[in-house]
N, C-alpha and C positions, 0 to 999 in steps of 0.2 A: 503494500498499503505508499503511498507520494506521502514525504514527510507531512505533518500535519501545522499550518499554519493558527488553527486556533490557541492559546494558550492553555492548558491544564484539560487539551478534549479527552476522551476518550475511548480510541476509533474500532470501529468493527463490523464487517461487513458493510460498512455502508448506515450505522450507526455510528452517533455522535453527539456523545453525551460529555455533555460541557456542568452539568449543575449534580450534585453533591446527587442528593436523590437516582439521578442515571444510575453515577457510579456506584451505590447501593442497590441498589436494581442490577445491573452484571456482574458485582461480586455474588450477591447472595444465586445467580444463576452460575456461579462457578463453583458454589457450595452442594447445591443442588446436583448437581452436573455430577459430581464425586458418586450418589448413590447408584448401583448395579440397579436395584430395582426402582429407581423412583416415578410415579405417576404425576407430572406437571397440569396444573390448568392454568392457564394462563389469558385473564382478561382485560380488555380493556376497548377503545372507541375507535372504530372504523380510523380507518392511517396509525393507530401507535406505532408499529414495527413486532405486531406479539411473533409475526411469524419467524421476523426475523430472528429474533428473541431465541425461540425457540428451537430455531438452528444450530444459534451460539450453543443450547444446551447440552443439544443433540452430540454437536462438534466434540466438545470437553466430555462427555464421555464416553464411558467407559466399552457400549457399545457405538458407538463410532464408525463402526469398521462396519455397518451395519443397516441397513435400510430404515429412516425414522418412522414411524407410527404417529400421524396427527388425526384427528377428532374434530372437523368445523362444526359447533354446534352456533346454530343461525337465533335467533330467539322466534320465542314465538307470537302469534297475532296480538295476542294479550299484553304483552310487557311493550307494546311499542302503541 
C-alpha cells in the first residue's frame, strides 16, 4: 500500500481510520480473529465498511487459508 499522507491513520484494505474509535474497532477485530471457532456479528449502517471489516477478521484468523463464510441479513419490513 502507498505510504500514508494522513498523520496517525490506520490503513487497511481501503479503510482509513484516524479516530480513536476506529483504532479500537480494528484492535478488537485483531483480538477476535485469534479465536479459532469465533462467530462474529457485524452491524452498522449501509456503506460503513462491514464487509471490509469481515474480510480483515478473516484474513487475520487461523482459517484464512479457507474460504470465508458470510451471511448477509437484511432488515425485515417491520423494522423499516
